[in-house]
N, C-alpha and C positions, 0 to 999 in steps of 0.2 A: 548263313542266313539265320538259322536257329541260334547260333552263338551270338549274333548281333542283337537279336531279340532278347536273349537271356541277359546279355551285357546291359542293354537298355533298361530292362526291368530292375536289375540289380542296382543300376545308377539311380533310378527313381526311388527305389527302396532306401538307398543310402541318403539321397537328398531329403526324403521324407523324414528319416530318422534324425538327420541334422537339423531340420526345421523344428521337429518336436523337441530336440535337445535345447535349441536356442529359445524356443517358447517356454520350456520348463525353467531354464536359467533366468529368463526375464521375469517370469512369475515368482520364482524363488527370491530374486533380488527385491521385487516389489513387496513381497511378504515380509522379508527381513527388514526392509525400510519401515513398514508399518509397525512391525514388532518393536523396532528401536524407538519409534515415536511413542508407542504405547508404554514401553518401559520408562521412557523419560517422563511422561505424564504421571505414571504411577509413582515414580520417585518424588515428583513434586507434591502429589497428594499425600504420600507417606510423610514427607517432611512437614507438610501443613498439619497433619494429624498429630505428629509428635509435638509440634509447637503448641497446638491447641491443648494437648494433654498437659504440657508444662504450665500453660496459662491457667487451666482449670484447677490443677493442683495448688497453684499459688493462691487462686481465689478461695479454695477450700481452707487453706492454712490461714489466710487473712480473716475469713469468716469465723473460723474457730477462735482466733485471737480476739476478735471483736466480741464474740459471744461471751468469752471468759471475762473480758473487761466489763461488759454490761451486767453480767450476772453478779459480779463482785459489787458493783455500784447499786444494783437493785437490792441486793441483800443488805447493804449498808443503809439504804433508804428505808427499807422495811424495819430495820432495827430502830432507826430514828423515829419513824412513825409510831412504832409500838411504845417507845420511850415517851413521845409527846402525848399519846393517848393516856398513858399512866399519869403524867403530870397534870393533864387537864382533869382527869377524874379526881385526883387529889385536891386540885383547886376547887372543883365543883363541890366536893364533900366539905371543904372548909367553909365555903360561902353558904352552904345549905345549913350549916350548924348554927 
């Protein structure tokens, strides 16, 4: 009778451990699935940031190119304005005489 009781208690302990193992494995599978989804989303975010970085670098290069272009032309225009001012002054001096 004591052996039957002991056997029954051991069976219940075994069954409880089996249920805990199954619950643990189920939760571990769920966690791994969520982790895979998170890693997938992070991969997409990382790719998006890499693409954005490339795009921003290209914008910076284009901006620098445009600034050099405009700086050159502004310098030329300033030279032309200085030249024109000199010509106007000379003409005004001639007509004032």
